[in-house]
C-alpha positions as CSV (number, residue, x, y, z in Angstrom):
1,M,191.5,75.0,12.3
2,A,191.9,72.3,9.6
3,R,189.1,70.3,11.2
4,S,186.9,73.5,11.2
5,N,187.5,74.1,7.5
6,G,186.7,70.4,6.7
7,C,183.4,70.6,8.6
8,A,182.5,73.8,6.8
9,R,183.2,72.2,3.4
10,S,181.2,69.2,4.5
11,R,178.2,71.3,5.4
12,T,178.5,73.3,2.2
13,E,178.6,70.0,0.2
14,H,175.6,68.7,2.1
15,T,173.7,71.9,1.5
16,R,174.5,71.8,-2.2
17,R,173.4,68.2,-2.6
18,L,170.2,69.0,-0.7
19,A,169.5,71.9,-3.0
20,V,170.1,69.7,-6.1
21,R,167.7,67.0,-4.7
22,R,165.1,69.6,-3.9
23,L,165.4,71.1,-7.4
24,A,165.1,67.7,-9.0
25,S,162.0,67.0,-6.9
26,L,160.5,70.3,-7.8
27,T,161.2,69.7,-11.5
28,L,159.6,66.2,-11.3
29,L,156.6,67.7,-9.4
30,L,156.1,70.4,-12.0
31,A,156.4,67.9,-14.9
32,H,153.9,65.6,-13.2
33,A,151.5,68.5,-12.7
34,L,151.8,69.5,-16.4
35,V,151.1,66.0,-17.5
36,G,148.2,65.7,-15.2
37,C,146.5,68.7,-16.9
38,A,145.3,66.4,-19.8
39,T,141.5,66.0,-19.7
40,Y,140.9,63.4,-22.4
41,E,141.8,59.8,-22.6
42,Y,142.0,57.7,-25.7
43,E,138.9,55.7,-26.5
44,A,138.9,53.3,-29.4
45,A,135.9,53.5,-31.8
46,P,136.2,50.6,-34.3
47,A,134.1,50.8,-37.5
48,D,132.6,47.4,-38.3
49,T,131.1,47.3,-41.8
50,R,128.7,44.6,-40.9
51,Q,127.3,46.6,-38.0
52,L,127.1,49.7,-40.3
53,L,125.1,47.6,-42.8
54,A,122.8,46.3,-40.1
55,A,122.1,49.9,-38.9
56,L,121.3,50.9,-42.5
57,E,119.0,47.9,-42.9
58,A,117.2,48.8,-39.7
59,R,116.4,52.3,-40.9
60,H,112.7,52.9,-41.7
61,W,110.6,55.8,-42.8
62,H,109.2,58.1,-40.2
63,P,107.7,61.6,-40.5
64,V,110.1,64.5,-40.1
65,P,108.7,67.5,-38.0
66,G,107.9,70.5,-40.2
67,A,107.1,68.6,-43.4
68,R,103.5,68.6,-44.6
69,R,101.4,65.7,-45.7
70,A,99.4,65.6,-48.9
71,G,96.1,67.4,-48.5
72,A,97.3,69.2,-45.4
73,E,96.8,72.9,-44.8
74,G,99.1,74.9,-47.1
75,L,98.8,72.3,-49.9
76,S,95.0,72.5,-50.3
77,G,93.1,74.5,-52.8
78,A,92.5,77.2,-50.2
79,D,95.6,79.1,-51.1
80,G,95.4,78.5,-54.9
81,V,97.6,75.5,-55.0
82,E,96.5,72.1,-56.4
83,S,96.1,69.5,-53.7
84,A,97.6,66.1,-54.0
85,G,94.2,64.7,-53.2
86,A,95.3,61.2,-52.0
87,D,96.8,60.1,-48.7
88,G,100.5,59.6,-49.3
89,L,103.9,61.2,-49.1
90,V,104.6,64.4,-51.1
91,P,108.2,65.3,-52.2
92,E,108.5,67.9,-49.5
93,Q,108.2,65.2,-46.8
94,L,110.6,62.9,-48.6
95,A,113.1,65.7,-49.2
96,A,113.0,66.6,-45.4
97,F,113.7,63.0,-44.6
98,A,116.5,62.8,-47.2
99,V,118.5,65.8,-45.9
100,T,118.3,64.2,-42.4
101,H,119.2,60.6,-43.3
102,N,121.2,60.6,-46.5
103,P,124.5,58.9,-45.6
104,S,126.6,61.2,-47.8
105,L,125.1,64.3,-46.1
106,I,125.7,62.8,-42.6
107,A,129.3,62.3,-43.5
108,L,129.6,65.8,-44.9
109,R,128.1,67.4,-41.8
110,R,130.9,66.0,-39.7
111,Q,133.3,68.0,-41.7
112,V,131.7,71.1,-40.3
113,G,132.6,69.9,-36.8
114,V,136.2,69.6,-38.0
115,A,136.2,73.2,-39.3
116,Q,134.7,74.4,-36.0
117,A,137.4,72.6,-34.0
118,L,140.0,74.3,-36.2
119,L,138.4,77.6,-35.5
120,R,138.7,77.1,-31.7
121,T,142.4,76.4,-32.0
122,A,143.2,79.1,-34.5
123,G,143.4,81.9,-31.9
124,L,145.4,80.1,-29.3
125,L,148.8,81.4,-28.2
126,S,151.8,79.1,-28.4
127,D,152.5,77.1,-25.3
128,P,155.4,78.2,-23.2
129,Q,158.5,76.1,-23.1
130,I,159.7,75.3,-19.5
131,G,163.0,73.3,-19.0
132,W,166.3,72.8,-17.2
133,D,169.7,72.8,-18.7
134,A,172.3,70.8,-16.8
135,M,175.2,71.9,-18.8
136,D,176.5,74.5,-16.3
137,A,176.6,71.9,-13.5
138,I,178.2,69.4,-15.7
139,A,180.9,71.9,-16.9
140,S,181.7,73.0,-13.3
141,Q,182.0,69.4,-12.2
142,A,184.2,68.5,-15.1
143,L,186.5,71.5,-14.9
144,D,186.6,72.3,-11.1
145,G,185.6,69.0,-9.6
146,T,182.7,70.7,-7.9
147,H,179.5,72.6,-8.6
148,S,177.4,75.1,-6.7
149,T,173.7,75.7,-6.2
150,L,174.0,78.6,-8.6
151,D,175.1,76.2,-11.4
152,A,171.9,74.1,-10.8
153,V,169.5,77.1,-10.6
154,S,171.0,78.8,-13.7
155,G,169.9,75.9,-15.7
156,L,166.2,76.7,-15.2
157,G,164.6,78.5,-18.1
158,F,161.4,79.2,-20.0
159,S,160.3,81.0,-23.2
160,I,157.1,81.8,-25.1
161,T,156.8,82.7,-28.7
162,L,155.0,85.9,-29.3
163,P,152.5,86.2,-32.2
164,R,153.3,88.7,-34.9
165,P,151.0,91.8,-35.2
166,G,147.7,90.7,-36.8
167,E,148.7,87.0,-36.9
168,L,146.0,85.7,-34.6
169,E,143.2,87.8,-36.1
170,A,144.1,86.5,-39.6
171,R,144.2,82.9,-38.4
172,E,140.8,83.3,-36.7
173,G,139.3,85.0,-39.8
174,A,140.5,82.3,-42.2
175,A,139.2,79.5,-39.8
176,R,135.9,81.3,-39.4
177,W,135.3,81.6,-43.2
178,R,136.3,77.9,-43.6
179,V,133.6,77.0,-41.1
180,E,131.2,79.0,-43.3
181,Q,132.5,77.3,-46.4
182,A,131.9,73.9,-44.8
183,R,128.4,74.9,-43.8
184,F,127.5,76.1,-47.2
185,D,129.1,73.0,-48.8
186,V,126.6,71.0,-46.7
187,A,123.8,73.3,-47.9
188,R,124.9,72.8,-51.5
189,V,124.7,69.0,-51.3
190,E,121.3,69.4,-49.5
191,W,120.1,71.5,-52.4
192,A,121.2,68.9,-54.9
193,V,119.6,66.1,-52.8
194,V,116.3,68.0,-52.6
195,R,116.3,68.5,-56.3
196,E,117.0,64.9,-57.0
197,V,114.3,63.8,-54.6
198,Y,111.7,65.9,-56.4
199,V,112.8,64.6,-59.8
200,A,112.9,61.0,-58.5
201,C,109.3,61.4,-57.2
202,E,108.3,62.4,-60.7
203,D,110.0,59.3,-62.1
204,V,108.1,57.1,-59.6
205,L,104.8,58.7,-60.5
206,E,105.5,58.5,-64.2
207,A,106.3,54.8,-64.0
208,R,103.1,54.2,-62.0
209,R,101.0,56.1,-64.5
210,L,102.5,54.2,-67.4
211,L,101.8,50.9,-65.7
212,E,98.2,52.0,-65.1
213,Q,97.8,53.0,-68.8
214,N,99.5,49.7,-69.9
215,Q,96.8,47.8,-67.9
216,D,94.0,49.8,-69.6
217,I,95.5,49.2,-73.0
218,M,96.0,45.5,-72.3
219,E,92.3,45.2,-71.4
220,V,91.4,46.9,-74.7
221,A,93.8,44.7,-76.7
222,G,92.4,41.6,-75.0
223,T,88.9,42.6,-75.9
224,T,90.0,43.2,-79.5
225,R,91.8,39.8,-79.7
226,D,88.6,38.1,-78.4
227,Y,86.6,39.9,-80.9
228,F,88.8,38.8,-83.8
229,E,88.8,35.2,-82.5
230,R,85.0,35.2,-82.5
231,A,84.9,36.8,-85.9
232,Q,87.3,34.2,-87.3
233,S,85.0,31.4,-85.9
234,A,82.1,33.1,-87.6
235,G,84.0,33.5,-90.9
236,A,84.0,37.3,-90.7
237,A,87.8,37.6,-90.1
238,T,90.8,35.8,-91.4
239,A,93.3,33.8,-89.4
240,I,96.0,36.4,-90.1
241,Q,93.8,39.1,-88.7
242,A,93.2,37.2,-85.5
243,N,96.9,36.4,-85.2
244,L,97.8,40.1,-85.6
245,A,95.4,41.0,-82.8
246,A,96.9,38.4,-80.6
247,G,100.4,39.6,-81.5
248,D,99.4,43.2,-80.5
249,L,98.4,41.9,-77.1
250,L,101.7,40.1,-76.7
251,T,103.6,43.3,-77.5
252,I,101.7,45.2,-74.8
253,R,102.6,42.5,-72.3
254,A,106.2,42.7,-73.2
255,Q,106.0,46.5,-72.6
256,R,104.6,45.8,-69.2
257,V,107.7,43.8,-68.3
258,H,109.9,46.8,-69.2
259,L,107.6,49.1,-67.3
260,E,107.7,47.0,-64.1
261,A,111.5,47.0,-64.3
262,R,111.4,50.7,-64.7
263,S,109.1,51.1,-61.7
264,R,111.5,49.0,-59.6
265,A,114.5,51.1,-60.6
266,T,112.8,54.4,-59.9
267,R,111.7,53.2,-56.5
268,Q,115.2,52.0,-55.6
269,A,116.7,55.3,-56.8
270,L,114.4,57.2,-54.5
271,N,115.2,54.9,-51.6
272,A,118.9,55.5,-52.2
273,L,118.4,59.3,-51.9
274,L,116.4,58.8,-48.7
275,G,119.0,56.4,-47.1
276,L,116.4,53.6,-46.9
277,P,116.8,49.9,-47.8
278,P,116.2,49.3,-51.5
279,A,113.1,47.2,-50.9
280,T,111.2,49.9,-49.0
281,E,107.7,50.6,-50.4
282,L,106.5,54.2,-50.1
283,Q,103.3,55.6,-51.3
284,V,104.3,58.7,-53.3
285,V,101.7,61.3,-54.4
286,A,102.0,64.3,-56.7
287,A,103.3,67.5,-55.3
288,P,101.6,70.9,-55.8
289,Q,102.2,72.2,-59.3
290,P,105.6,74.0,-59.4
291,R,104.0,76.4,-61.9
292,Q,102.4,78.2,-58.9
293,A,105.5,77.8,-56.8
294,L,107.5,79.7,-59.5
295,A,105.4,82.8,-58.8
296,F,108.0,84.4,-56.6
297,G,106.1,87.6,-56.4
298,E,109.0,89.9,-57.3
299,G,108.0,91.6,-60.5
300,P,105.6,90.8,-63.3
301,G,108.1,88.8,-65.3
302,V,109.0,86.5,-62.5
303,A,105.4,86.1,-61.2
304,S,104.3,85.0,-64.6
305,G,107.1,82.5,-65.0
306,D,107.0,83.2,-68.8
307,G,110.7,82.9,-69.5
308,S,111.0,86.5,-70.6
309,P,114.3,88.3,-70.4
310,A,113.1,90.4,-67.4
311,A,112.0,87.2,-65.6
312,L,115.3,85.5,-66.2
313,D,117.3,88.5,-65.1
314,A,115.2,88.5,-61.8
315,L,115.8,84.8,-61.4
316,V,119.6,85.2,-61.8
317,E,119.6,88.1,-59.3
318,R,117.8,86.0,-56.7
319,A,120.0,82.9,-57.4
320,L,123.1,85.0,-56.6
321,T,121.9,85.3,-53.0
322,L,120.2,81.9,-52.6
323,R,122.4,79.3,-54.2
324,P,124.5,77.7,-51.5
325,G,127.2,76.5,-53.9
326,L,127.9,80.1,-54.8
327,A,127.9,81.1,-51.1
328,A,130.4,78.3,-50.3
329,L,132.8,79.6,-53.0
330,Q,132.5,83.1,-51.7
331,A,133.4,81.9,-48.2
332,A,136.4,80.1,-49.7
333,Y,137.4,83.4,-51.4
334,L,137.1,85.3,-48.1
335,A,139.2,82.6,-46.3
336,A,141.8,83.1,-49.0
337,E,141.8,86.9,-48.2
338,E,142.5,86.1,-44.6
339,D,145.3,83.7,-45.6
340,L,146.9,86.5,-47.6
341,R,146.6,88.8,-44.6
342,L,148.2,86.1,-42.4
343,E,151.2,85.6,-44.8
344,V,151.7,89.4,-44.9
345,A,151.7,89.4,-41.1
346,L,154.3,86.6,-41.1
347,Q,156.8,88.9,-42.9
348,S,157.7,90.5,-39.5
349,P,160.5,88.9,-37.4
350,Q,159.3,86.5,-34.8
351,F,160.2,87.1,-31.1
352,A,160.3,84.7,-28.2
353,V,160.7,86.0,-24.6
354,G,161.3,84.4,-21.2
355,T,164.5,84.1,-19.3
356,G,166.1,85.3,-22.5
357,I,165.1,87.0,-25.8
358,W,165.2,85.2,-29.2
359,I,164.4,86.5,-32.6
360,T,163.8,84.7,-35.9
361,P,164.5,87.3,-38.6
362,G,163.5,85.4,-41.7
363,F,166.6,85.8,-43.8
364,F,166.5,82.4,-45.4
365,S,162.7,82.6,-46.2
366,D,163.2,86.0,-47.9
367,F,160.9,87.5,-45.3
368,N,158.0,85.2,-46.4
369,R,157.9,86.9,-49.8
370,W,157.1,83.7,-51.8
371,Q,154.4,82.6,-49.4
372,V,152.7,86.0,-49.8
373,E,152.8,85.6,-53.6
374,L,151.4,82.0,-53.3
375,A,148.5,83.3,-51.2
376,M,147.9,86.1,-53.7
377,A,147.8,83.5,-56.5
378,R,145.4,81.3,-54.6
379,R,143.1,84.3,-54.0
380,D,143.2,85.3,-57.7
381,A,142.4,81.7,-58.7
382,L,139.4,81.6,-56.4
383,R,138.2,84.9,-57.8
384,G,138.4,83.4,-61.3
385,Q,136.4,80.3,-60.1
386,L,133.8,82.6,-58.6
387,E,133.4,84.5,-61.8
388,A,133.1,81.2,-63.8
389,R,130.5,79.9,-61.3
390,V,128.4,83.1,-61.8
391,H,128.7,82.6,-65.5
392,D,127.6,79.0,-65.3
393,L,124.7,79.9,-63.0
394,R,123.4,82.3,-65.5
395,R,123.7,79.8,-68.3
396,E,122.1,77.1,-66.2
397,L,119.1,79.2,-65.5
398,H,118.6,80.2,-69.1
399,D,118.9,76.6,-70.2
400,A,116.5,75.4,-67.5
401,S,114.0,78.1,-68.5
402,A,114.2,77.3,-72.2
403,A,113.9,73.5,-71.5
404,R,110.8,74.2,-69.4
405,Q,109.2,76.3,-72.2
406,E,109.9,73.6,-74.8
407,A,108.4,70.9,-72.6
408,L,105.4,73.1,-72.0
409,R,104.9,73.6,-75.7
410,E,105.2,69.9,-76.4
411,L,102.6,69.0,-73.8
412,H,100.2,71.7,-75.1
413,F,100.6,70.3,-78.6
414,L,99.9,66.7,-77.4
415,E,96.9,67.6,-75.3
416,A,95.4,70.2,-77.6
417,E,96.0,68.6,-81.1
418,L,97.6,65.1,-81.3
419,L,95.6,63.3,-78.6
420,P,92.2,64.8,-79.6
421,N,92.9,64.0,-83.2
422,A,93.7,60.4,-82.4
423,E,90.5,60.1,-80.3
424,E,88.3,61.6,-83.0
425,S,89.9,59.4,-85.7
426,L,89.1,56.3,-83.6
427,R,85.5,57.5,-83.0
428,L,84.9,58.2,-86.7
429,A,86.5,54.8,-87.7
430,G,84.0,53.1,-85.4
431,Q,81.1,54.8,-87.2
432,A,82.7,53.9,-90.5
433,F,83.2,50.3,-89.5
434,D,79.5,50.0,-88.7
435,A,78.8,51.2,-92.2
436,G,81.4,48.7,-93.6
437,E,83.7,51.4,-94.9
438,V,86.9,50.5,-92.9
439,T,88.4,47.1,-92.0
440,L,89.2,45.7,-88.6
441,L,92.9,46.1,-89.2
442,E,92.4,49.9,-89.6
443,I,90.6,50.0,-86.3
444,L,93.5,48.1,-84.7
445,S,96.0,50.6,-86.1
446,L,94.0,53.5,-84.8
447,Q,93.9,52.0,-81.4
448,R,97.6,51.7,-81.4
449,A,98.0,55.3,-82.4
450,L,95.7,56.4,-79.6
451,A,97.6,54.3,-77.1
452,D,100.9,55.8,-78.3
453,G,99.5,59.3,-78.0
454,R,98.4,58.8,-74.4
455,T,101.8,57.3,-73.5
456,R,103.6,60.3,-75.1
457,T,101.3,62.7,-73.2
458,T,102.0,61.0,-69.9
459,E,105.8,61.0,-70.5
460,S,105.6,64.7,-71.7
461,Y,103.8,65.7,-68.6
462,A,106.3,64.0,-66.3
463,E,109.2,65.6,-68.2
464,L,107.6,69.0,-67.8
465,Q,107.3,68.4,-64.1
466,R,111.0,67.4,-63.9
467,R,112.1,70.5,-65.8
468,Q,110.0,72.8,-63.7
469,W,111.6,71.3,-60.5
470,R,115.0,71.8,-62.0
471,L,114.3,75.4,-62.9
472,L,113.0,76.0,-59.4
473,S,116.1,74.4,-58.0
474,A,118.4,76.3,-60.3
475,S,116.9,79.6,-59.1
476,G,117.7,78.7,-55.5
477,E,114.1,78.5,-54.3
478,L,113.9,74.8,-53.9
479,L,116.0,74.5,-50.6
480,P,115.5,72.5,-47.5
481,R,116.0,75.7,-45.5
482,S,116.3,79.3,-46.3
483,R,119.5,81.4,-46.6
484,R,118.2,83.5,-43.7
485,D,118.2,80.4,-41.5
486,L,121.7,79.6,-42.5
487,E,122.9,83.1,-41.7
488,H,121.1,83.1,-38.3
489,E,122.7,79.7,-37.4
490,S,126.1,81.0,-38.6
491,A,125.8,84.0,-36.3
492,S,124.9,81.8,-33.4
493,T,127.9,79.6,-34.1
494,H,130.2,82.5,-34.1
495,D,128.8,83.7,-30.7
496,D,129.2,80.2,-29.3
497,D,132.8,80.0,-30.6
498,H,133.7,83.3,-28.9
499,A,132.0,82.2,-25.7
500,E,133.9,78.9,-25.6
501,R,137.3,80.2,-26.6
502,P,139.5,80.7,-23.6
503,A,140.7,84.2,-22.8
504,R,144.2,85.1,-23.8
């Protein structure tokens, strides 16, 4: 009988050890299967500044689909818009290239991918916890000198944390609006880049016109100097008169050095916006007059672009729906609304279920009261920023409209009064000189006045063009793509996100 009991105990002990070994093997197999579920492997991506510089140096200009060339259909006189007339690149083409290749914009667009990745993870449930607690088997072995299969099996356990009511929806909503905020942040920088490209093009054209005028004035000054030198040789002019004429030519040459430096600076500033090497040479031509582009066709005041209160009110109303910076701030405010909804949902106790039930009541956090108040404060702060942004937008449009009207009046005065007066004075002085009524120095002074008048007119025209582009940009009309396109792409993104998100 003793031998029979010993055999039974031996078989029981063998069975117990076999069960423990099988349990350990099953646990290792399950752990290996869970680890094997990973689908990504780490890949290093070093960033070498020399390679980055080489890539930037290798970048060159190429046409962007959808952008029109100077003189192409839509920019010709057929639709009432002044044609550029020469073969070259209009600001629309350059702006399209800039929003695609500007390094700052490329870096900012990658932040949209980060926001989209956060959206895909926002609605995921917490991963379950699966484990084995060996304490029952250890305690039995320590106290009784033996342990059973029940001790080993009772150590198995798992749990999953349940989301609170409305928690996942609030997380998804906040992440979705942050995607919109990132997208409109990109659009806001695109809007600024497009405006700066148009303004930079006017700077390039102004520097080129001034250089051409300087060349014409230099030829006139050279002719005048030669005349005085011949007159001095013939005894009809003094040495000081001839020296003054030569000094006038030297002054004009010194101005040309300044204008050439200005031309180089404007060209490099444009290349920086385009993301091209500084030494790139581009043939820029004038864009269609923004005066016609300002005819939005929404009411008589706006169509006339006359700066009347009715026109400005219409511009402000349109800008509220078109300006991407305002849309980005609105998206941030709506994300703050979802954050507040999330913190309110987090007031409820948190449950975890599995082989047992656990509850986190939230006693020490005062049931999330302070986080709710923090979310409310952040929402109120964004509301204040939104109101301030609307106020600034209205002021910006009024200032831009007033600046445009002032530049328009100045150009009209120069073209209609000052420049004709200088030309007529020089013509009359020439007739008086033939009659011996004026001196050569007076002729020289009048030539300088006419040259200054033409320079001021060229600068005034360029300033008017810049202010008109700024007004058009402030109104939200000068965009690389329309608000409707952004909304359509946003809807497509949301559909893709829902399609790619795994079912819960």
